[in-house]
VMD Tcl script that builds the backbone (N, CA, C; Angstrom):
set m [mol new atoms 249]
animate dup $m
set s [atomselect $m all]
$s set {name element resname resid chain x y z} {
  {N N UNK 1 A 0.851 -1.174 0.000}
  {CA C UNK 1 A 0.000 0.000 0.000}
  {C C UNK 1 A 0.896 1.237 0.000}
  {N N UNK 2 A 0.511 2.217 -0.793}
  {CA C UNK 2 A 1.259 3.467 -0.845}
  {C C UNK 2 A 0.687 4.463 0.167}
  {N N UNK 3 A 1.444 5.508 0.411}
  {CA C UNK 3 A 0.978 6.560 1.315}
  {C C UNK 3 A -0.310 7.200 0.782}
  {N N UNK 4 A -0.387 7.415 -0.521}
  {CA C UNK 4 A -1.575 8.011 -1.135}
  {C C UNK 4 A -2.790 7.102 -0.957}
  {N N UNK 5 A -2.610 5.814 -1.159}
  {CA C UNK 5 A -3.718 4.869 -0.976}
  {C C UNK 5 A -4.194 4.881 0.475}
  {N N UNK 6 A -3.252 4.956 1.411}
  {CA C UNK 6 A -3.608 5.017 2.819}
  {C C UNK 6 A -4.464 6.250 3.099}
  {N N UNK 7 A -4.058 7.393 2.572}
  {CA C UNK 7 A -4.819 8.624 2.800}
  {C C UNK 7 A -6.230 8.524 2.231}
  {N N UNK 8 A -6.370 7.859 1.094}
  {CA C UNK 8 A -7.681 7.720 0.478}
  {C C UNK 8 A -8.604 6.808 1.294}
  {N N UNK 9 A -8.033 5.936 2.101}
  {CA C UNK 9 A -8.812 4.988 2.900}
  {C C UNK 9 A -8.977 5.429 4.350}
  {N N UNK 10 A -8.442 6.571 4.703}
  {CA C UNK 10 A -8.398 6.995 6.098}
  {C C UNK 10 A -9.774 7.106 6.744}
  {N N UNK 11 A -10.726 7.682 6.067}
  {CA C UNK 11 A -12.073 7.820 6.645}
  {C C UNK 11 A -12.673 6.459 6.938}
  {N N UNK 12 A -12.571 5.550 5.977}
  {CA C UNK 12 A -13.122 4.216 6.178}
  {C C UNK 12 A -12.401 3.487 7.300}
  {N N UNK 13 A -11.097 3.699 7.416}
  {CA C UNK 13 A -10.327 3.088 8.504}
  {C C UNK 13 A -10.834 3.593 9.854}
  {N N UNK 14 A -10.971 4.883 9.990}
  {CA C UNK 14 A -11.414 5.463 11.258}
  {C C UNK 14 A -12.841 5.067 11.605}
  {N N UNK 15 A -13.629 4.800 10.591}
  {CA C UNK 15 A -15.020 4.376 10.809}
  {C C UNK 15 A -15.152 2.866 10.950}
  {N N UNK 16 A -14.040 2.141 10.829}
  {CA C UNK 16 A -14.077 0.689 10.948}
  {C C UNK 16 A -14.749 0.002 9.782}
  {N N UNK 17 A -14.631 0.595 8.582}
  {CA C UNK 17 A -15.340 0.054 7.413}
  {C C UNK 17 A -14.423 -0.598 6.378}
  {N N UNK 18 A -13.178 -0.919 6.741}
  {CA C UNK 18 A -12.285 -1.543 5.768}
  {C C UNK 18 A -12.468 -3.060 5.786}
  {N N UNK 19 A -12.437 -3.643 4.602}
  {CA C UNK 19 A -12.453 -5.099 4.509}
  {C C UNK 19 A -11.181 -5.627 5.150}
  {N N UNK 20 A -11.221 -6.861 5.618}
  {CA C UNK 20 A -10.104 -7.415 6.381}
  {C C UNK 20 A -8.772 -7.354 5.630}
  {N N UNK 21 A -8.756 -7.733 4.365}
  {CA C UNK 21 A -7.502 -7.737 3.603}
  {C C UNK 21 A -6.937 -6.320 3.460}
  {N N UNK 22 A -7.813 -5.359 3.237}
  {CA C UNK 22 A -7.365 -3.973 3.104}
  {C C UNK 22 A -6.901 -3.437 4.460}
  {N N UNK 23 A -7.609 -3.820 5.512}
  {CA C UNK 23 A -7.227 -3.409 6.855}
  {C C UNK 23 A -5.829 -3.926 7.195}
  {N N UNK 24 A -5.546 -5.159 6.843}
  {CA C UNK 24 A -4.222 -5.733 7.103}
  {C C UNK 24 A -3.147 -4.956 6.352}
  {N N UNK 25 A -3.413 -4.630 5.088}
  {CA C UNK 25 A -2.447 -3.854 4.300}
  {C C UNK 25 A -2.278 -2.452 4.886}
  {N N UNK 26 A -3.373 -1.835 5.291}
  {CA C UNK 26 A -3.355 -0.491 5.875}
  {C C UNK 26 A -2.493 -0.483 7.125}
  {N N UNK 27 A -2.781 -1.401 8.045}
  {CA C UNK 27 A -2.043 -1.440 9.303}
  {C C UNK 27 A -0.595 -1.877 9.090}
  {N N UNK 28 A -0.360 -2.709 8.078}
  {CA C UNK 28 A 1.012 -3.080 7.739}
  {C C UNK 28 A 1.807 -1.879 7.276}
  {N N UNK 29 A 1.173 -1.038 6.478}
  {CA C UNK 29 A 1.835 0.190 6.024}
  {C C UNK 29 A 2.161 1.089 7.213}
  {N N UNK 30 A 1.235 1.199 8.156}
  {CA C UNK 30 A 1.476 2.040 9.334}
  {C C UNK 30 A 2.676 1.554 10.140}
  {N N UNK 31 A 2.910 0.246 10.130}
  {CA C UNK 31 A 4.032 -0.308 10.887}
  {C C UNK 31 A 5.383 0.051 10.273}
  {N N UNK 32 A 5.419 0.308 8.978}
  {CA C UNK 32 A 6.699 0.582 8.318}
  {C C UNK 32 A 6.860 2.033 7.869}
  {N N UNK 33 A 5.809 2.823 7.978}
  {CA C UNK 33 A 5.862 4.212 7.506}
  {C C UNK 33 A 5.529 5.160 8.657}
  {N N UNK 34 A 6.564 5.678 9.273}
  {CA C UNK 34 A 6.376 6.570 10.425}
  {C C UNK 34 A 5.570 7.821 10.085}
  {N N UNK 35 A 5.809 8.487 8.949}
  {CA C UNK 35 A 4.992 9.675 8.636}
  {C C UNK 35 A 3.493 9.347 8.551}
  {N N UNK 36 A 3.144 8.222 7.953}
  {CA C UNK 36 A 1.722 7.858 7.867}
  {C C UNK 36 A 1.166 7.504 9.237}
  {N N UNK 37 A 1.970 6.823 10.048}
  {CA C UNK 37 A 1.534 6.459 11.394}
  {C C UNK 37 A 1.241 7.723 12.193}
  {N N UNK 38 A 2.112 8.717 12.082}
  {CA C UNK 38 A 1.897 9.985 12.778}
  {C C UNK 38 A 0.679 10.719 12.218}
  {N N UNK 39 A 0.515 10.680 10.904}
  {CA C UNK 39 A -0.619 11.344 10.256}
  {C C UNK 39 A -1.938 10.751 10.750}
  {N N UNK 40 A -2.009 9.421 10.814}
  {CA C UNK 40 A -3.236 8.759 11.269}
  {C C UNK 40 A -3.493 9.093 12.738}
  {N N UNK 41 A -2.456 9.074 13.553}
  {CA C UNK 41 A -2.627 9.415 14.968}
  {C C UNK 41 A -3.150 10.838 15.124}
  {N N UNK 42 A -2.588 11.769 14.363}
  {CA C UNK 42 A -3.039 13.165 14.435}
  {C C UNK 42 A -4.477 13.298 13.938}
  {N N UNK 43 A -4.814 12.574 12.883}
  {CA C UNK 43 A -6.174 12.612 12.342}
  {C C UNK 43 A -7.161 12.115 13.398}
  {N N UNK 44 A -6.821 11.011 14.062}
  {CA C UNK 44 A -7.693 10.476 15.103}
  {C C UNK 44 A -7.815 11.445 16.268}
  {N N UNK 45 A -6.734 12.126 16.601}
  {CA C UNK 45 A -6.779 13.123 17.668}
  {C C UNK 45 A -7.710 14.275 17.299}
  {N N UNK 46 A -7.661 14.709 16.055}
  {CA C UNK 46 A -8.553 15.783 15.600}
  {C C UNK 46 A -10.012 15.344 15.730}
  {N N UNK 47 A -10.294 14.101 15.392}
  {CA C UNK 47 A -11.663 13.583 15.539}
  {C C UNK 47 A -12.084 13.631 17.006}
  {N N UNK 48 A -11.214 13.169 17.895}
  {CA C UNK 48 A -11.526 13.186 19.327}
  {C C UNK 48 A -11.739 14.609 19.833}
  {N N UNK 49 A -10.870 15.524 19.413}
  {CA C UNK 49 A -11.009 16.915 19.846}
  {C C UNK 49 A -12.291 17.540 19.309}
  {N N UNK 50 A -12.641 17.208 18.077}
  {CA C UNK 50 A -13.893 17.703 17.505}
  {C C UNK 50 A -15.096 17.207 18.274}
  {N N UNK 51 A -15.064 15.948 18.645}
  {CA C UNK 51 A -16.174 15.401 19.449}
  {C C UNK 51 A -16.242 16.088 20.808}
  {N N UNK 52 A -15.078 16.292 21.392}
  {CA C UNK 52 A -15.032 16.970 22.689}
  {C C UNK 52 A -15.560 18.399 22.576}
  {N N UNK 53 A -15.222 19.077 21.498}
  {CA C UNK 53 A -15.670 20.459 21.300}
  {C C UNK 53 A -17.184 20.545 21.150}
  {N N UNK 54 A -17.810 19.465 20.703}
  {CA C UNK 54 A -19.263 19.462 20.533}
  {C C UNK 54 A -20.007 19.275 21.845}
  {N N UNK 55 A -19.294 18.949 22.894}
  {CA C UNK 55 A -19.953 18.778 24.192}
  {C C UNK 55 A -20.461 20.134 24.673}
  {N N UNK 56 A -21.732 20.187 24.899}
  {CA C UNK 56 A -22.304 21.474 25.306}
  {C C UNK 56 A -22.703 21.480 26.774}
  {N N UNK 57 A -22.733 20.316 27.396}
  {CA C UNK 57 A -23.051 20.261 28.811}
  {C C UNK 57 A -22.456 18.991 29.407}
  {N N UNK 58 A -22.698 18.767 30.660}
  {CA C UNK 58 A -22.113 17.617 31.346}
  {C C UNK 58 A -22.759 16.303 30.932}
  {N N UNK 59 A -23.870 16.340 30.242}
  {CA C UNK 59 A -24.580 15.124 29.887}
  {C C UNK 59 A -24.090 14.503 28.596}
  {N N UNK 60 A -23.217 15.144 27.861}
  {CA C UNK 60 A -22.705 14.524 26.652}
  {C C UNK 60 A -22.638 15.487 25.486}
  {N N UNK 61 A -22.382 14.915 24.332}
  {CA C UNK 61 A -22.202 15.708 23.116}
  {C C UNK 61 A -23.525 16.241 22.607}
  {N N UNK 62 A -23.453 17.422 22.034}
  {CA C UNK 62 A -24.626 18.007 21.394}
  {C C UNK 62 A -24.939 17.203 20.145}
  {N N UNK 63 A -26.177 17.055 19.839}
  {CA C UNK 63 A -26.589 16.346 18.636}
  {C C UNK 63 A -26.446 17.276 17.437}
  {N N UNK 64 A -25.776 16.800 16.435}
  {CA C UNK 64 A -25.659 17.554 15.197}
  {C C UNK 64 A -26.753 17.026 14.270}
  {N N UNK 65 A -27.596 17.897 13.758}
  {CA C UNK 65 A -28.693 17.437 12.906}
  {C C UNK 65 A -28.164 16.669 11.695}
  {N N UNK 66 A -28.763 15.530 11.410}
  {CA C UNK 66 A -28.323 14.684 10.302}
  {C C UNK 66 A -28.322 15.423 8.964}
  {N N UNK 67 A -29.313 16.280 8.662}
  {CA C UNK 67 A -29.248 17.021 7.394}
  {C C UNK 67 A -28.002 17.898 7.276}
  {N N UNK 68 A -27.563 18.470 8.394}
  {CA C UNK 68 A -26.352 19.285 8.374}
  {C C UNK 68 A -25.132 18.410 8.076}
  {N N UNK 69 A -25.039 17.274 8.721}
  {CA C UNK 69 A -23.924 16.349 8.484}
  {C C UNK 69 A -23.898 15.941 7.015}
  {N N UNK 70 A -25.037 15.570 6.463}
  {CA C UNK 70 A -25.106 15.139 5.068}
  {C C UNK 70 A -24.753 16.271 4.110}
  {N N UNK 71 A -25.180 17.486 4.426}
  {CA C UNK 71 A -24.842 18.631 3.572}
  {C C UNK 71 A -23.339 18.867 3.534}
  {N N UNK 72 A -22.704 18.758 4.686}
  {CA C UNK 72 A -21.251 18.942 4.740}
  {C C UNK 72 A -20.547 17.848 3.945}
  {N N UNK 73 A -20.956 16.600 4.141}
  {CA C UNK 73 A -20.338 15.491 3.410}
  {C C UNK 73 A -20.560 15.623 1.910}
  {N N UNK 74 A -21.754 16.013 1.501}
  {CA C UNK 74 A -22.043 16.189 0.074}
  {C C UNK 74 A -21.205 17.309 -0.528}
  {N N UNK 75 A -21.041 18.397 0.203}
  {CA C UNK 75 A -20.228 19.516 -0.278}
  {C C UNK 75 A -18.782 19.078 -0.458}
  {N N UNK 76 A -18.284 18.287 0.464}
  {CA C UNK 76 A -16.904 17.800 0.362}
  {C C UNK 76 A -16.764 16.873 -0.851}
  {N N UNK 77 A -17.743 16.011 -1.082}
  {CA C UNK 77 A -17.696 15.115 -2.232}
  {C C UNK 77 A -17.753 15.904 -3.535}
  {N N UNK 78 A -18.602 16.935 -3.574}
  {CA C UNK 78 A -18.720 17.757 -4.789}
  {C C UNK 78 A -17.411 18.458 -5.117}
  {N N UNK 79 A -16.641 18.803 -4.091}
  {CA C UNK 79 A -15.351 19.458 -4.307}
  {C C UNK 79 A -14.249 18.430 -4.538}
  {N N UNK 80 A -14.576 17.136 -4.435}
  {CA C UNK 80 A -13.581 16.101 -4.649}
  {C C UNK 80 A -12.659 15.927 -3.461}
  {N N UNK 81 A -13.091 16.346 -2.284}
  {CA C UNK 81 A -12.277 16.256 -1.082}
  {C C UNK 81 A -12.653 14.990 -0.314}
  {N N UNK 82 A -11.626 14.276 0.129}
  {CA C UNK 82 A -11.859 13.104 0.951}
  {C C UNK 82 A -12.318 13.539 2.344}
  {N N UNK 83 A -12.907 12.623 3.085}
  {CA C UNK 83 A -13.299 12.901 4.470}
  {C C UNK 83 A -12.113 13.431 5.178}
}
mol reanalyze $m
mol bondsrecalc $m
mol representation Tube
mol addrep $m
């Protein structure tokens, strides 16, 4: 797996949606490529921080309306941007 292929699969990896064979290749690449390993760790940290930032009270995260989430994802796809 190349670094570019890893980046293209990053969203699916973080969401746990990679097929087993691809997951093995992905994680194998992370074991031998320090820059990608750091990139994935930083990406996961950004996700965690984003979730934390959405917390509006002590009871948990604020609900983001599904139409808003879909609009953002659709806009990113229209621009050709990966997750």
